[in-house]
C-alpha positions in Angstrom: 110.1 108.5 81.5 108.1 111.4 82.6 108.7 113.1 85.9 105.6 115.1 86.8 106.7 116.5 90.1 109.8 116.9 92.0 108.3 117.6 95.6 109.7 115.7 98.6 108.0 112.8 99.7 105.5 114.0 102.4 105.5 111.7 105.6 108.0 109.3 104.0 110.9 111.4 104.8 114.2 109.7 104.8 115.5 109.1 108.4 118.7 111.0 109.7 121.9 108.8 109.5 121.9 106.3 112.3 118.6 107.2 113.4 117.2 103.8 113.1 119.1 102.9 116.5 119.0 99.1 116.8 117.1 98.5 113.5 119.5 97.5 110.9 117.7 99.0 107.9 116.5 102.3 106.9 114.0 101.2 104.0 111.5 98.6 104.4 110.0 97.7 101.0 106.9 95.5 100.9 105.0 93.8 98.1 101.3 94.1 98.5 99.2 91.2 97.2 100.4 87.9 99.1 102.8 89.8 101.2 101.4 92.8 103.2 97.8 91.8 102.3 96.3 88.9 103.8 94.0 86.7 101.8 91.2 89.0 102.7 92.8 92.0 101.4 93.5 93.5 105.0 96.8 94.2 106.8 96.8 92.4 110.5 97.0 94.7 113.6 100.2 92.6 114.5 101.8 93.7 111.0 100.7 97.4 111.5 102.0 97.4 114.8 105.5 96.2 113.6 105.6 98.5 110.9 104.9 101.5 113.2 107.7 100.1 115.3 110.1 100.1 112.7 109.3 103.5 111.3 109.3 104.9 114.8 112.8 103.5 115.0 113.8 105.4 112.0 112.9 103.1 109.0 110.9 104.4 105.8 108.2 102.1 104.7 107.5 101.8 100.8 104.9 99.7 99.3 106.1 98.3 96.0 103.2 96.4 94.0 102.5 95.3 90.3 99.1 97.0 90.6 99.0 100.4 88.8 97.9 103.3 90.7 94.0 103.0 89.9 94.0 99.6 91.6 96.4 100.6 94.5 95.2 103.8 95.5 92.1 102.8 97.5 94.1 100.4 99.4 96.7 102.6 100.5 93.9 105.1 101.3 92.3 102.6 103.6 95.4 101.8 105.2 96.2 105.6 106.2 99.2 105.2 104.0 100.7 108.5 103.1 104.0 107.8 101.8 105.7 106.9 98.4 104.4 103.9 96.7 106.1 102.1 93.6 103.1 100.6 91.2 102.7 99.1 88.2 105.9 96.7 88.5 108.2 99.9 88.8 106.6 101.9 86.1 104.9 104.6 88.6 106.1 106.2 91.6 103.0 107.5 93.4 102.9 109.9 96.3 99.8 108.4 98.2 99.5 111.5 100.7 99.0 113.8 97.9 97.5 111.7 95.3 100.1 112.5 92.8 102.1 110.6 90.3 105.5 111.6 90.4 107.1 109.4 87.6 105.6 107.1 84.9 107.1 104.9 82.3 104.8 103.8 79.4 105.1 100.9 77.1 106.3 101.5 73.5 102.9 100.3 71.9 104.6 99.5 68.5 107.0 97.1 70.2 104.3 95.6 72.4 102.4 94.8 69.1 105.4 93.1 67.7 105.9 91.1 70.7 102.4 90.1 71.1 102.4 88.9 67.5 105.7 86.9 68.2 104.2 85.2 71.3 100.7 84.5 69.6 102.9 82.6 66.6 104.4 80.4 69.1 101.3 80.0 71.5 98.2 80.5 69.5 95.7 83.3 70.4 96.1 84.8 73.7 93.2 86.5 76.0 94.5 90.2 76.6 94.0 93.3 78.9 96.1 96.4 79.4 96.6 99.1 82.0 96.2 102.5 80.8 98.7 105.1 82.1 97.7 107.8 84.6 96.2 108.2 88.0 92.7 107.3 86.5 94.1 105.0 83.9 91.4 102.1 83.0 92.1 98.5 82.8 90.7 97.4 79.7 89.7 93.5 79.3 89.2 91.7 76.3 87.0 88.6 75.5 88.2 85.7 77.5 90.5 87.3 80.0 89.5 86.6 83.6 90.3 89.4 86.2 90.7 88.3 89.7 88.6 89.6 92.4 86.5 92.5 92.2 88.8 94.9 90.6 87.4 97.4 88.2 87.8 97.0 84.5 86.5 98.2 81.2 85.6 95.5 78.5 86.7 95.9 75.0 86.1 94.1 71.6 87.6 96.3 69.3 91.6 95.6 69.2 92.0 98.9 68.1 91.0 100.3 71.5 93.9 98.6 73.1 96.3 101.0 71.4 94.6 104.2 71.6 96.1 105.7 74.6 99.5 105.2 76.5 99.9 101.9 78.4 101.9 100.9 81.4 101.7 97.0 80.6 99.5 94.3 78.7 98.1 91.4 80.6 98.3 88.0 78.8 96.3 84.6 79.4 96.3 81.6 77.6 93.5 78.9 77.4 95.6 76.0 78.0 99.2 76.9 79.3 100.0 77.5 82.9 101.3 80.7 84.1 104.7 79.5 84.2 104.6 77.9 80.8 103.2 81.3 79.3 105.5 83.3 81.0 108.6 81.2 79.6 107.2 80.8 76.0 106.7 84.8 76.1 110.2 85.5 77.1 111.5 83.0 74.5 109.6 84.7 71.7 109.4 88.2 72.8 112.1 89.0 75.4 114.0 91.1 73.3 111.0 93.4 73.0 109.4 93.7 76.3 110.2 92.4 79.8 108.0 89.6 80.8 106.8 88.8 84.3 104.7 86.3 86.1 103.0 88.3 89.2 100.4 85.9 90.3 97.7 83.5 89.7 96.5 84.4 86.1 98.7 87.2 85.9 101.5 87.5 83.2 102.5 90.8 82.2 104.4 92.5 79.2 106.4 95.5 80.6 108.7 98.1 78.9 112.0 96.2 78.2 114.4 96.6 81.2 111.5 97.8 83.7 111.3 95.9 87.1 110.2 96.6 90.6 113.9 97.3 91.3 113.7 100.2 88.8 111.0 102.0 90.6 112.1 101.3 94.0 115.8 102.7 93.2 114.0 105.7 92.2 111.7 105.9 95.1 114.6 105.3 97.6 116.7 108.0 95.8 114.0 110.5 96.5 114.4 109.6 100.3 118.1 109.8 100.1 118.2 106.0 100.7 120.3 103.0 99.1 120.1 99.7 98.2 122.4 98.7 101.3 119.9 100.4 103.6 116.8 98.2 102.4 115.0 94.9 103.4 112.4 93.7 101.1 109.4 91.4 101.4 107.6 89.6 98.5 106.1 86.6 97.1 106.2 86.2 93.4 108.8 86.1 90.6 108.1 89.7 89.8 109.9 90.2 93.1 112.8 88.8 91.9 114.7 92.0 90.8 113.7 93.8 94.0 115.4 91.1 95.9 118.5 91.6 93.8 118.5 95.0 94.4 118.0 95.2 98.4 120.4 94.4 100.8 118.1 91.5 102.0 115.2 89.7 100.5 112.7 87.9 102.5 110.1 85.5 101.0 106.8 84.7 102.4 106.0 81.2 103.1 103.4 81.2 100.4 105.8 82.5 97.8 106.6 81.0 94.5 109.5 78.6 94.5 111.5 80.9 92.0 111.6 83.6 94.6 112.2 81.4 97.6 115.5 80.2 95.5 117.0 83.7 95.7 115.6 85.0 98.8 117.9 85.6 102.0 115.2 84.2 104.1 111.8 82.7 104.2 109.3 84.0 106.7 105.7 82.9 107.7 103.0 83.3 105.3 101.1 86.5 104.6 98.1 85.3 106.7 100.5 84.5 109.3 101.9 87.9 109.8 105.3 87.0 108.1 106.4 90.8 107.7 105.8 91.2 111.5 107.7 88.1 112.5 110.9 89.2 111.0 110.7 92.8 111.9 109.8 92.0 115.5 113.0 89.9 115.6 115.0 92.6 114.1 113.7 95.0 116.5 114.4 93.1 119.6 117.9 92.1 118.4 
């Protein structure tokens, strides 16, 4: 792990003990895609107002996303978000207000190569992409790999390009296996070398072994002087399971994967129906 700065977290300052008043949590952790963001990649005014009311009551808000910083920064800037964000499935703690990378964990490329070989021995050839480390790290995309939406990516054809610089993660796709099938096959074949997560449609990732959103969230919370017991978390995908396991309360969206719903303390409305706001408004009025 590299800790590139030790400054405090700007506007995401920890509330004083008891300052949350009637609001029962001091930290609100929200996933981004499928959770905080609606289907059109916006945040509704109702959700913005509910988060503003919760932070006015003393709670801090941290975005916790599978996206690496280069795919997250523009969204946070558009939101006017200037606190801490946990990016890259927990690999990066990013200070949005200062545009600084505070911590970063990279993938052991030798282990990742072994893991890929083991997976492909079971599944056949994979379509590959990779996220390079750093504030400006490119996402490299190989032949056949389908990138969702309009996210920036750099194509590669020479496999050596994949390993030429430090990486946060590798993305894998398969021509016939479903996401759940591919993730399970990858875990069975290479779970001793890398962490395998399913983060969304077409998004199966290989991460540093032991890394999860809970890892990054715990680091960010510590910077704010906050703990798991202070935290309510919102998410929608299996990669949010460790975050739910860490937080005092986990709330799944109505559109969430069944694996996450199974471990959630509560299921709220969908991301397009202001599910975060529904819960925060109830807690604020209790």
